[in-house]
N, C-alpha and C positions, 0 to 999 in steps of 0.2 A: 551658416549651414541652413537650409530651408527647414520649415517645420515638420514635413513629412519625412525627411532623411532624419532628422534628430529623434522623431518618434520612434522610426524603425530602429535606429541605434540603440535607443534605450529598451527597447523590447527585446532586442537581441541580446543586449548585455544582461538583462533579467533571465532569459531563457539559457544563457550560458552559466551564469551563477546557479541556477537550479539544477542543470545538467551536471555541473561540477560536484554540487553537493550530493547528488544521487550517486554518482560514480564513486565519490570517496565512501560513501556509506556502504556501498557493495564490496568495494575492495577492501576496507579496513574493519568492518565490522562481522565477526563470526558469529552466528547463531548458536544458542545452547540446545542441546538435543535433552529432551526430558520425556518421561512417559505421560501420555494423556489418558484420563479416566472420564468417560461420560456416562452418566447415569440417565438410563432410560426408563420411564415409568412402566410398570407391567401392563397397564391399560393399553399402551400402545403396541406391545409385542403379542399379548393375548388379549384381543379386544372381547368384551362381553358379548355373548351370545345373544342375536336378535330374537325377540320371542313374538 
């Protein structure tokens, strides 16, 4: 098998493995829902008055 075909075959194999891993994560892993709380400093909400 010439070198270019071998290289392309290896790249396609690696891409297939990565695609399969991503597909299996999407299919079998369920995200957990939880409440998110983000604290915002009061200076960002009410900026000090410019004098």
